[in-house]
KEMARZA-180713 format. One record per atom (N, C-alpha, C, O): x, y negated, z negated; chain; residue in one letter; atom name; residue number from 1. Coordinates in steps of 0.2 Angstrom, whole numbers, padded with zeros to 4 digits. Each point is the difference from the previous one (the first is absolute). Layout:
N
   east  north     up  c  r   a    k
      X      Y      Z  A  A  CA  NUM
...
***
This chain:
105
   east  north     up  c  r   a    k
   0942  -0541  -0516  A  M   N    1
   0004  -0004  -0005  A  M  CA    1
   0000   0004  -0007  A  M   C    1
   0005   0002  -0003  A  M   O    1
  -0011  -0001   0000  A  F   N    2
  -0001   0003  -0006  A  F  CA    2
  -0002   0007   0001  A  F   C    2
  -0001   0004  -0005  A  F   O    2
   0000  -0002   0011  A  N   N    3
  -0002   0007   0001  A  N  CA    3
  -0007   0002  -0003  A  N   C    3
  -0001   0005  -0003  A  N   O    3
  -0004  -0010   0004  A  I   N    4
  -0007   0001  -0002  A  I  CA    4
  -0004   0002   0006  A  I   C    4
   0000  -0004   0005  A  I   O    4
  -0004   0009  -0006  A  S   N    5
  -0004   0002   0006  A  S  CA    5
  -0007  -0005   0000  A  S   C    5
  -0001  -0003  -0005  A  S   O    5
  -0002   0004   0010  A  F   N    6
  -0006  -0004   0001  A  F  CA    6
  -0005   0002  -0006  A  F   C    6
  -0004  -0005  -0003  A  F   O    6
   0003   0011   0002  A  W   N    7
  -0005   0002  -0005  A  W  CA    7
   0002  -0002  -0007  A  W   C    7
  -0004  -0002  -0005  A  W   O    7
   0011   0002   0003  A  E   N    8
   0002  -0002  -0006  A  E  CA    8
  -0001  -0008  -0001  A  E   C    8
  -0003  -0002  -0005  A  E   O    8
   0004  -0002   0010  A  L   N    9
  -0001  -0007   0000  A  L  CA    9
  -0008  -0001   0000  A  L   C    9
  -0002  -0005  -0004  A  L   O    9
  -0002   0009   0007  A  S   N   10
  -0007  -0001  -0001  A  S  CA   10
  -0003   0002  -0007  A  S   C   10
  -0004  -0004  -0002  A  S   O   10
   0007   0008  -0001  A  L   N   11
  -0002   0002  -0007  A  L  CA   11
   0002  -0006  -0004  A  L   C   11
  -0004  -0002  -0005  A  L   O   11
   0010  -0001   0005  A  V   N   12
   0002  -0006  -0004  A  V  CA   12
  -0005  -0005   0002  A  V   C   12
  -0001  -0004  -0005  A  V   O   12
  -0001   0002   0011  A  A   N   13
  -0004  -0005   0001  A  A  CA   13
  -0007   0001  -0003  A  A   C   13
  -0003  -0004  -0002  A  A   O   13
   0001   0010   0002  A  L   N   14
  -0007   0002  -0003  A  L  CA   14
   0000  -0001  -0007  A  L   C   14
  -0004  -0003  -0003  A  L   O   14
   0010   0005   0000  A  I   N   15
   0000  -0001  -0008  A  I  CA   15
   0001  -0007  -0001  A  I   C   15
  -0003  -0002  -0005  A  I   O   15
   0007  -0002   0009  A  A   N   16
   0000  -0007  -0002  A  A  CA   16
  -0007  -0003   0001  A  A   C   16
  -0002  -0005  -0004  A  A   O   16
  -0002   0007   0009  A  L   N   17
  -0006  -0003   0001  A  L  CA   17
  -0005   0001  -0006  A  L   C   17
  -0004  -0004  -0002  A  L   O   17
   0005   0011   0000  A  L   N   18
  -0005   0002  -0006  A  L  CA   18
   0003  -0004  -0006  A  L   C   18
  -0005  -0002  -0004  A  L   O   18
   0011   0001   0002  A  V   N   19
   0003  -0003  -0006  A  V  CA   19
  -0002  -0008   0000  A  V   C   19
  -0002  -0003  -0004  A  V   O   19
   0004   0000   0010  A  L   N   20
   0000  -0007   0000  A  L  CA   20
  -0007  -0003   0003  A  L   C   20
  -0002  -0005  -0002  A  L   O   20
  -0001   0009   0006  A  G   N   21
  -0007  -0002   0002  A  G  CA   21
   0001  -0004   0007  A  G   C   21
   0006  -0003   0001  A  G   O   21
  -0011   0002   0002  A  P   N   22
   0001  -0004   0007  A  P  CA   22
   0001  -0007  -0001  A  P   C   22
   0003  -0003   0005  A  P   O   22
  -0004   0000  -0011  A  E   N   23
   0001  -0007  -0001  A  E  CA   23
   0007  -0002  -0001  A  E   C   23
   0003  -0005   0003  A  E   O   23
   0000   0009  -0007  A  R   N   24
   0007  -0001  -0002  A  R  CA   24
   0006   0003   0005  A  R   C   24
   0005  -0002  -0001  A  R   O   24
  -0007   0007   0005  A  L   N   25
   0004   0004   0004  A  L  CA   25
   0004  -0005   0005  A  L   C   25
   0006   0001   0001  A  L   O   25
  -0009  -0005   0003  A  P   N   26
   0003  -0005   0004  A  P  CA   26
   0006  -0004  -0003  A  P   C   26
   0005  -0001   0003  A  P   O   26
  -0007  -0002  -0009  A  A   N   27
   0005  -0004  -0003  A  A  CA   27
   0006   0004  -0003  A  A   C   27
   0005  -0002   0001  A  A   O   27
  -0007   0008  -0003  A  A   N   28
   0006   0005  -0002  A  A  CA   28
   0004   0002   0006  A  A   C   28
   0006   0000  -0001  A  A   O   28
  -0009   0001   0007  A  L   N   29
   0004   0002   0005  A  L  CA   29
   0004  -0006   0003  A  L   C   29
   0006   0001   0002  A  L   O   29
  -0008  -0007  -0003  A  R   N   30
   0004  -0006   0002  A  R  CA   30
   0006  -0001  -0005  A  R   C   30
   0005  -0002   0002  A  R   O   30
  -0007   0003  -0008  A  G   N   31
   0006   0000  -0005  A  G  CA   31
   0005   0005   0001  A  G   C   31
   0006  -0002   0000  A  G   O   31
  -0008   0008   0002  A  V   N   32
   0005   0005   0002  A  V  CA   32
   0004  -0002   0006  A  V   C   32
   0006   0001   0000  A  V   O   32
  -0010  -0003   0005  A  A   N   33
   0004  -0002   0006  A  A  CA   33
   0005  -0006  -0001  A  A   C   33
   0005   0000   0003  A  A   O   33
  -0007  -0005  -0007  A  R   N   34
   0004  -0005  -0002  A  R  CA   34
   0007   0002  -0003  A  R   C   34
   0005  -0002   0001  A  R   O   34
  -0006   0007  -0006  A  T   N   35
   0005   0003  -0004  A  T  CA   35
   0005   0004   0005  A  T   C   35
   0006  -0001  -0001  A  T   O   35
  -0009   0005   0005  A  V   N   36
   0004   0004   0005  A  V  CA   36
   0004  -0005   0005  A  V   C   36
   0006   0001   0001  A  V   O   36
  -0009  -0006   0001  A  K   N   37
   0003  -0005   0004  A  K  CA   37
   0006  -0004  -0003  A  K   C   37
   0005   0000   0002  A  K   O   37
  -0006  -0001  -0009  A  T   N   38
   0005  -0003  -0004  A  T  CA   38
   0006   0005  -0001  A  T   C   38
   0006  -0002   0001  A  T   O   38
  -0008   0008  -0002  A  L   N   39
   0006   0005  -0001  A  L  CA   39
   0004   0001   0006  A  L   C   39
   0006   0001   0000  A  L   O   39
  -0010  -0001   0006  A  R   N   40
   0004   0001   0006  A  R  CA   40
   0004  -0006   0002  A  R   C   40
   0006   0001   0002  A  R   O   40
  -0008  -0007  -0003  A  A   N   41
   0004  -0006   0001  A  A  CA   41
   0006   0000  -0005  A  A   C   41
   0006  -0001   0002  A  A   O   41
  -0007   0003  -0008  A  T   N   42
   0006   0001  -0005  A  T  CA   42
   0005   0005   0003  A  T   C   42
   0006  -0001  -0001  A  T   O   42
  -0009   0007   0003  A  L   N   43
   0005   0005   0002  A  L  CA   43
   0003  -0002   0007  A  L   C   43
   0006   0001   0000  A  L   O   43
  -0009  -0005   0004  A  D   N   44
   0003  -0002   0006  A  D  CA   44
   0006  -0005  -0002  A  D   C   44
   0005   0000   0003  A  D   O   44
  -0007  -0005  -0007  A  H   N   45
   0005  -0004  -0003  A  H  CA   45
   0006   0003  -0003  A  H   C   45
   0006  -0002   0001  A  H   O   45
  -0007   0007  -0005  A  T   N   46
   0005   0004  -0003  A  T  CA   46
   0005   0004   0005  A  T   C   46
   0006   0000  -0001  A  T   O   46
  -0009   0003   0006  A  K   N   47
   0003   0003   0005  A  K  CA   47
   0005  -0005   0004  A  K   C   47
   0006   0002   0001  A  K   O   47
  -0009  -0008   0001  A  A   N   48
   0004  -0005   0003  A  A  CA   48
   0006  -0002  -0004  A  A   C   48
   0006  -0001   0003  A  A   O   48
  -0007   0000  -0009  A  E   N   49
   0005  -0003  -0005  A  E  CA   49
   0006   0006  -0001  A  E   C   49
   0005  -0002   0000  A  E   O   49
  -0008   0008   0000  A  L   N   50
   0005   0006  -0001  A  L  CA   50
   0004   0000   0007  A  L   C   50
   0006   0001  -0001  A  L   O   50
  -0009  -0001   0006  A  A   N   51
   0004   0000   0007  A  A  CA   51
   0005  -0006   0000  A  A   C   51
   0005   0001   0003  A  A   O   51
  -0007  -0007  -0005  A  R   N   52
   0004  -0005   0000  A  R  CA   52
   0006   0001  -0004  A  R   C   52
   0006  -0002   0001  A  R   O   52
  -0007   0004  -0007  A  Q   N   53
   0006   0002  -0005  A  Q  CA   53
   0004   0005   0003  A  Q   C   53
   0006   0000  -0001  A  Q   O   53
  -0008   0005   0004  A  L   N   54
   0004   0006   0003  A  L  CA   54
   0004  -0003   0005  A  L   C   54
   0006   0001   0001  A  L   O   54
  -0009  -0006   0003  A  E   N   55
   0004  -0003   0006  A  E  CA   55
   0006  -0004  -0003  A  E   C   55
   0005   0000   0002  A  E   O   55
  -0007  -0004  -0008  A  L   N   56
   0005  -0004  -0003  A  L  CA   56
   0006   0004  -0003  A  L   C   56
   0006  -0002   0001  A  L   O   56
  -0008   0008  -0004  A  D   N   57
   0005   0004  -0003  A  D  CA   57
   0005   0003   0006  A  D   C   57
   0006   0000  -0001  A  D   O   57
  -0009   0002   0007  A  A   N   58
   0004   0002   0005  A  A  CA   58
   0004  -0005   0003  A  A   C   58
   0006   0001   0001  A  A   O   58
  -0008  -0007  -0001  A  L   N   59
   0004  -0006   0002  A  L  CA   59
   0006  -0001  -0005  A  L   C   59
   0005  -0002   0002  A  L   O   59
  -0007   0002  -0008  A  R   N   60
   0005  -0001  -0005  A  R  CA   60
   0006   0005   0000  A  R   C   60
   0006  -0001   0000  A  R   O   60
  -0008   0007   0001  A  S   N   61
   0004   0006   0001  A  S  CA   61
   0005  -0001   0006  A  S   C   61
   0006   0001   0000  A  S   O   61
  -0009  -0003   0006  A  E   N   62
   0004  -0001   0006  A  E  CA   62
   0004  -0006  -0001  A  E   C   62
   0006   0000   0002  A  E   O   62
  -0008  -0005  -0005  A  L   N   63
   0005  -0006  -0002  A  L  CA   63
   0006   0002  -0004  A  L   C   63
   0005  -0002   0001  A  L   O   63
  -0007   0006  -0006  A  A   N   64
   0006   0003  -0004  A  A  CA   64
   0005   0004   0004  A  A   C   64
   0006  -0001  -0001  A  A   O   64
  -0009   0005   0005  A  D   N   65
   0005   0004   0005  A  D  CA   65
   0004  -0005   0004  A  D   C   65
   0006   0002   0001  A  D   O   65
  -0009  -0007   0002  A  V   N   66
   0004  -0004   0004  A  V  CA   66
   0005  -0004  -0004  A  V   C   66
   0006  -0001   0002  A  V   O   66
  -0008  -0001  -0008  A  E   N   67
   0005  -0004  -0004  A  E  CA   67
   0006   0005  -0002  A  E   C   67
   0006  -0002   0000  A  E   O   67
  -0008   0008  -0002  A  S   N   68
   0006   0005  -0001  A  S  CA   68
   0004   0001   0006  A  S   C   68
   0006   0000  -0001  A  S   O   68
  -0009   0001   0007  A  K   N   69
   0005   0001   0006  A  K  CA   69
   0004  -0007   0001  A  K   C   69
   0005   0001   0002  A  K   O   69
  -0008  -0007  -0003  A  R   N   70
   0003  -0006   0001  A  R  CA   70
   0006   0000  -0005  A  R   C   70
   0006  -0002   0002  A  R   O   70
  -0007   0004  -0008  A  Q   N   71
   0006   0000  -0005  A  Q  CA   71
   0005   0005   0002  A  Q   C   71
   0006  -0002  -0001  A  Q   O   71
  -0008   0007   0003  A  Q   N   72
   0005   0005   0003  A  Q  CA   72
   0004  -0002   0006  A  Q   C   72
   0006   0001   0000  A  Q   O   72
  -0009  -0005   0004  A  L   N   73
   0003  -0003   0006  A  L  CA   73
   0005  -0005  -0002  A  L   C   73
   0006  -0001   0002  A  L   O   73
  -0008  -0003  -0007  A  V   N   74
   0004  -0006  -0002  A  V  CA   74
   0007   0003  -0004  A  V   C   74
   0005  -0003   0001  A  V   O   74
  -0006   0009  -0004  A  Q   N   75
   0006   0003  -0004  A  Q  CA   75
   0005   0003   0005  A  Q   C   75
   0006   0000  -0001  A  Q   O   75
  -0009   0001   0007  A  T   N   76
   0005   0003   0005  A  T  CA   76
   0004  -0005   0004  A  T   C   76
   0004   0001   0004  A  T   O   76
  -0007  -0007  -0004  A  L   N   77
   0004  -0006   0003  A  L  CA   77
   0006  -0001  -0003  A  L   C   77
   0002   0001  -0005  A  L   O   77
   0003  -0005   0009  A  T   N   78
   0006  -0002  -0002  A  T  CA   78
  -0001  -0005  -0005  A  T   C   78
  -0005  -0004   0000  A  T   O   78
   0010   0003  -0005  A  P   N   79
   0000  -0005  -0005  A  P  CA   79
  -0001  -0007   0003  A  P   C   79
  -0003  -0005  -0003  A  P   O   79
   0006   0003   0009  A  E   N   80
  -0001  -0006   0003  A  E  CA   80
  -0007  -0002   0002  A  E   C   80
  -0002  -0005  -0001  A  E   O   80
  -0001   0010   0004  A  V   N   81
  -0007  -0001   0002  A  V  CA   81
  -0004   0000  -0006  A  V   C   81
  -0005  -0004   0000  A  V   O   81
   0006   0008  -0005  A  Q   N   82
  -0004  -0001  -0006  A  Q  CA   82
   0001  -0007  -0003  A  Q   C   82
  -0005  -0003  -0002  A  Q   O   82
   0011   0000   0002  A  G   N   83
   0001  -0006  -0003  A  G  CA   83
  -0004  -0006   0004  A  G   C   83
  -0003  -0004  -0003  A  G   O   83
   0003   0005   0010  A  Y   N   84
  -0004  -0004   0004  A  Y  CA   84
  -0007   0000  -0001  A  Y   C   84
  -0004  -0005  -0001  A  Y   O   84
   0001   0011   0000  A  L   N   85
  -0007   0001  -0001  A  L  CA   85
  -0002  -0003  -0007  A  L   C   85
  -0005  -0003  -0001  A  L   O   85
   0009   0004  -0004  A  R   N   86
  -0001  -0003  -0007  A  R  CA   86
   0000  -0008   0001  A  R   C   86
  -0004  -0003  -0003  A  R   O   86
   0009   0000   0007  A  Q   N   87
   0000  -0007   0001  A  Q  CA   87
  -0007  -0002   0003  A  Q   C   87
  -0003  -0005  -0002  A  Q   O   87
   0001   0008   0007  A  Q   N   88
  -0006  -0002   0004  A  Q  CA   88
  -0006   0000  -0004  A  Q   C   88
  -0004  -0004   0000  A  Q   O   88
   0004   0010  -0004  A  H   N   89
  -0006   0000  -0005  A  H  CA   89
   0000  -0005  -0005  A  H   C   89
  -0006  -0002  -0002  A  H   O   89
   0012   0000  -0001  A  A   N   90
   0000  -0004  -0006  A  A  CA   90
   0000  -0007   0003  A  A   C   90
  -0003  -0005  -0004  A  A   O   90
   0005   0003   0010  A  A   N   91
   0000  -0007   0002  A  A  CA   91
  -0007  -0003   0002  A  A   C   91
  -0004   0004   0002  A  A   O   91
   0003  -0010  -0004  A  P   N   92
  -0006  -0003   0002  A  P  CA   92
   0000  -0001   0008  A  P   C   92
   0005   0000   0003  A  P   O   92
  -0011   0000   0000  A  P   N   93
   0000  -0001   0007  A  P  CA   93
   0002  -0007   0002  A  P   C   93
   0000  -0005  -0004  A  P   O   93
   0003   0005   0010  A  P   N   94
   0003  -0007   0002  A  P  CA   94
  -0005  -0005   0000  A  P   C   94
  -0005   0001   0003  A  P   O   94
   0007  -0007  -0005  A  A   N   95
  -0005  -0006   0000  A  A  CA   95
   0000  -0002   0008  A  A   C   95
   0005  -0001   0003  A  A   O   95
  -0011  -0001  -0001  A  T   N   96
   0000  -0003   0007  A  T  CA   96
  -0001  -0007  -0001  A  T   C   96
  -0004  -0002  -0005  A  T   O   96
   0007  -0002   0009  A  P   N   97
  -0001  -0008  -0001  A  P  CA   97
  -0007  -0001   0002  A  P   C   97
  -0003   0003   0004  A  P   O   97
   0000  -0009  -0007  A  P   N   98
  -0007  -0002   0001  A  P  CA   98
   0000  -0002   0007  A  P   C   98
   0004  -0003   0003  A  P   O   98
  -0010   0004   0000  A  R   N   99
  -0001  -0002   0007  A  R  CA   99
  -0004  -0006   0000  A  R   C   99
  -0004  -0002  -0004  A  R   O   99
   0006  -0003   0009  A  H   N  100
  -0004  -0006   0001  A  H  CA  100
  -0005   0000   0005  A  H   C  100
   0001   0005   0004  A  H   O  100
  -0005  -0009  -0004  A  R   N  101
  -0005   0000   0005  A  R  CA  101
   0003  -0001   0007  A  R   C  101
   0004  -0005   0001  A  R   O  101
  -0007   0008   0004  A  G   N  102
   0003  -0001   0007  A  G  CA  102
   0006   0004   0001  A  G   C  102
   0003   0000   0006  A  G   O  102
   0000   0003  -0011  A  E   N  103
   0006   0004   0001  A  E  CA  103
  -0001   0007   0003  A  E   C  103
  -0005   0003  -0003  A  E   O  103
   0008  -0001   0008  A  T   N  104
  -0001   0007   0003  A  T  CA  104
   0006   0004  -0002  A  T   C  104
   0005  -0002  -0001  A  T   O  104
  -0006   0008   0002  A  T   N  105
   0005   0005  -0002  A  T  CA  105
   0003   0002   0007  A  T   C  105
   0005   0004   0000  A  T   O  105
***
């Protein structure tokens, strides 16, 4: 991951042991591990959010393409069909009569 060899890592551990001492080294390592865990979780969350946004952008683009094609298709229709479609789109849905108990269809 960081391209650190075994000997380089050993040297860092030895320096940390000399600087911090054996009493404080375990607590420092736990703090570093906790920080790395938090950074990884944040990175994973950011990756997931970015992937979700990219998927949403792709869906929006596809929706815009479909809408453009729909408009082109509507423009090629005859005026009578266009008028009918406008009526159907503007008209409220037909009301259904209330059903009574025991009534079957």
